C-alpha positions in Angstrom: 107.8 170.7 42.1 108.3 168.9 45.0 108.6 165.2 44.7 110.3 162.3 47.1 113.2 160.7 45.6 115.7 157.8 46.0 118.6 158.6 47.8 121.5 156.9 49.1 122.8 159.2 51.5 119.3 159.6 53.1 118.9 156.8 56.5 115.6 156.9 55.0 116.5 156.2 51.4 114.8 158.8 50.7 114.9 162.9 50.0 112.2 165.9 48.9 113.9 167.4 45.7 112.9 169.7 43.1 111.5 167.1 40.6 111.0 167.9 36.8 107.1 169.4 36.4 104.6 166.1 34.2 104.6 166.6 30.7 100.4 164.8 30.2 100.0 162.9 26.9 97.1 163.6 25.4 95.1 161.0 27.4 96.9 162.0 30.5 95.3 164.0 33.4 97.4 165.9 35.3 97.0 165.6 39.1 97.2 167.5 42.5 98.5 164.5 44.4 96.3 164.9 48.5 97.4 161.5 49.7 99.2 158.3 49.5 99.3 155.4 50.5 102.2 152.7 50.7 102.8 148.9 49.9 104.8 146.6 50.4 106.3 146.1 46.8 107.9 149.9 47.4 110.2 148.8 50.0 111.7 146.2 47.4 111.6 149.4 44.8 113.2 151.9 47.4 116.6 149.0 47.2 117.2 148.0 44.0 116.6 152.2 41.8 118.7 154.3 41.4 119.3 158.0 42.8 116.7 160.2 41.3 113.6 157.1 41.2 110.1 159.0 42.4 108.1 155.7 43.8 104.7 156.1 45.2 101.4 154.1 43.1 98.2 154.3 45.0 97.7 158.5 44.4 94.2 160.8 45.0 93.4 164.2 45.0 91.7 166.7 42.1 92.5 167.4 38.2 94.3 170.1 37.6 94.1 170.0 33.8 91.4 167.3 32.7 93.1 165.2 29.4 93.4 167.1 26.0 91.4 164.3 23.9 88.7 165.3 26.0 88.7 162.0 28.0 88.1 161.2 31.9 87.3 164.0 34.7 87.1 167.5 34.0 89.3 169.6 36.2 88.4 170.1 40.4 87.1 166.1 40.0 88.3 163.9 43.4 89.9 161.3 41.9 91.6 158.0 43.0 94.3 156.3 40.4 96.5 153.6 40.5 100.2 155.0 38.8 103.1 152.0 38.0 105.8 155.1 39.8 106.1 159.0 40.6 103.3 158.9 42.8 105.5 160.7 46.2 104.9 163.8 43.9 103.1 167.4 44.5 101.5 166.1 40.7 101.2 163.1 38.6 99.9 163.1 35.2 97.6 160.2 34.6 96.3 158.1 31.9 92.4 158.5 32.4 91.6 154.6 32.2 93.7 154.5 35.2 91.1 157.7 37.2 88.5 157.1 39.5 86.3 159.5 40.2 85.5 159.5 44.7 82.3 159.2 45.8 81.0 162.3 48.4 81.4 161.0 51.6 85.2 159.0 50.5 87.8 160.5 51.9 91.3 161.0 50.6 92.6 158.9 53.0 90.1 156.4 52.5 90.5 155.9 49.0 94.7 156.5 49.3 93.8 152.9 50.4 92.5 151.3 47.7 94.4 151.0 44.1 97.1 148.7 44.6 95.9 146.6 47.5 91.8 146.9 46.6 92.7 145.9 43.0 94.8 143.2 43.3 92.6 141.9 45.8 89.9 142.1 43.4 92.0 140.5 40.5 92.8 137.3 41.7 89.6 136.1 43.3 88.0 136.9 39.7 90.3 133.4 38.8 88.2 131.9 40.9 85.2 132.8 39.0 81.5 132.6 40.8 82.7 132.1 44.0 78.7 131.7 45.6 79.6 128.4 48.4 82.8 127.7 47.3 85.5 127.1 49.7 88.2 130.2 49.9 90.9 129.9 51.1 93.4 133.0 52.1 97.2 133.5 53.6 98.3 136.8 54.7 94.8 137.4 56.1 95.5 140.0 58.0 97.5 142.0 55.7 96.3 145.0 53.6 95.7 143.1 50.2 94.4 140.5 52.3 91.6 141.4 54.0 90.7 143.4 50.9 90.2 139.4 49.7 88.8 138.4 52.9 85.7 141.5 52.5 85.2 140.7 48.2 85.1 137.0 48.5 82.4 137.3 51.5 80.4 139.6 49.6 80.8 137.4 46.2 78.7 134.6 48.1 82.6 132.7 49.0 83.0 130.4 52.8 86.2 132.5 53.9 89.2 130.2 55.9 92.0 133.0 57.1 94.8 132.6 58.2 96.5 134.9 60.8 97.6 135.1 64.1 95.3 134.6 66.9 94.9 138.8 67.7 92.8 138.5 64.1 90.3 136.3 64.1 87.1 139.1 65.8 88.5 141.6 62.5 88.1 139.2 60.1 85.2 137.5 61.5 84.0 141.0 61.5 85.1 141.4 57.6 83.7 138.0 57.3 85.6 135.3 57.7 83.9 131.7 58.2 87.3 130.3 60.0 90.6 131.7 61.4 93.8 129.8 61.7 96.8 130.4 62.7 98.7 128.5 60.4 97.7 126.4 56.9 98.3 123.1 58.3 95.2 123.5 60.1 93.2 124.5 57.7 90.9 121.8 56.4 90.5 121.6 52.9 89.5 121.2 50.0 89.9 124.5 48.3 88.4 126.1 44.9 90.2 128.9 45.2 93.4 129.5 47.4 95.2 133.1 47.3 98.6 132.7 48.3 100.8 135.4 49.7 103.6 134.0 51.5 105.5 131.0 49.5 108.0 128.5 50.6 106.2 125.6 53.3 102.6 128.1 52.9 102.6 127.5 49.1 104.1 123.9 49.6 100.6 123.1 51.9 98.4 125.4 49.7 98.7 122.0 47.1 97.9 120.2 49.4 94.4 122.0 50.4 93.2 122.4 46.5 90.6 120.7 44.9 90.8 119.2 41.8 90.9 121.4 38.9 90.6 124.4 41.4 93.1 127.6 41.2 96.2 128.8 43.7 97.1 132.1 42.7 100.3 133.3 43.7 100.7 137.1 44.2 103.6 136.9 46.8 106.4 135.9 48.3 107.0 137.7 51.8 108.9 134.4 52.8 111.1 134.4 50.8 111.8 130.9 50.6 111.4 129.2 47.2 109.0 125.9 47.4 109.9 122.4 45.0 107.0 121.8 42.9 106.5 118.7 41.3 103.9 116.1 40.0 103.6 114.3 42.5 102.3 117.3 44.5 99.3 117.5 42.4 98.1 113.9 41.6 96.2 111.8 42.8 94.0 113.8 45.0 94.7 117.6 43.1 94.0 117.0 39.5 93.5 119.6 37.1 94.3 122.0 39.2 96.6 125.1 38.1 99.1 127.2 40.1 98.2 131.4 38.5 101.1 134.2 39.1 99.4 137.4 38.9 101.1 140.9 39.5 98.6 144.5 38.7 100.8 145.5 35.9 100.0 142.3 34.1 96.5 142.1 35.4 94.9 144.1 31.8 93.3 147.1 31.3 90.4 148.9 33.4 92.1 149.3 36.7 90.5 153.1 36.5 86.9 150.8 36.3 87.8 148.7 39.4 89.1 151.2 42.2 86.0 152.6 40.7 83.7 149.7 41.7 85.7 149.5 45.1 84.8 152.8 45.8 81.1 152.4 45.7 81.9 149.4 47.7 83.2 152.3 50.6 80.9 154.5 50.0 77.7 152.4 49.9 79.3 150.7 53.5 80.1 147.4 52.1 83.8 148.0 51.9 86.1 149.1 55.1 88.9 150.5 54.6 91.8 150.2 57.2 94.2 153.1 57.6 96.6 152.3 60.6 99.0 155.7 59.8 98.2 158.6 58.7 101.4 161.2 58.5 102.5 164.1 56.2 104.7 163.0 53.2 107.9 164.5 55.1 107.5 162.2 57.7 107.4 159.0 55.9 110.9 157.6 57.2 108.4 157.0 60.1 105.7 155.7 57.9 108.1 153.1 55.7 109.3 151.8 59.7 105.8 151.1 60.3 106.3 148.6 57.5 109.0 146.7 57.8 108.7 146.1 61.0 104.9 145.4 60.2 104.1 146.7 63.3 101.0 148.5 61.8 98.2 146.6 60.6 96.2 148.8 57.9 97.9 151.0 55.5 100.3 153.9 56.0 98.6 157.1 54.4 101.1 159.7 53.6 99.5 163.3 53.1 100.5 165.6 50.3 100.5 169.3 51.0 99.2 171.2 47.7 
């Protein structure tokens, strides 16, 4: 089969090459991949992985061979999944607990935006428990994860303040944000839950704005800056508040069930997916450039010819 593999000889860092066919375990289905989407974390992987590595975490496609143990969907079922790697390939073996069936009316491209970004949004917000009436602050709100966080927090009854450039004001208000500020320094607070993906000064300002007993969930550091953190940043005024790190791969089981719940919201018209760019996987260089330059608002989707 064909796969996109890392290659130091290629300008994009990737090349299309023949790769070994997957050999599914008993609890894994073989999925013929029709589309995938790019995540910012994959840019880092391209820089550190050796030649011959197959990236890719978001996959959607059709079950080509059902799991031998009888779990999961039948052959021919349309599915979405989150895998740790290997998604930029014609076929992928996927544990059935990471698979979700696509509802009628949800396209492959739309579903491809959900696995990493959607489950990250869902699981970071869960750290806030019941959000009904709670003040929620979301940094990086115009990004793929942030847009899902705004929508999901609003659906759960949270009062959302989003940090994003002014050009995103109308979009984010339409998704449920009560207030949009261009800088976290302008956010009033205090906030019961803060989702923080920027780091550096942004995280320091988040600590200044967290309510006593509140929580800051750190799931990224797009600024690349370190944040000095000390006891006196929390006391007095933020007693009992805590910092929680988040990475999807250590966030527990039930990935497939979470993807299914997100797909149900999309099918019901309650969760918007944003596709900014759709290109064949042979044109991945274009998608990678757009992601690196932050020139798109939404997800870049790659289509894979079966």
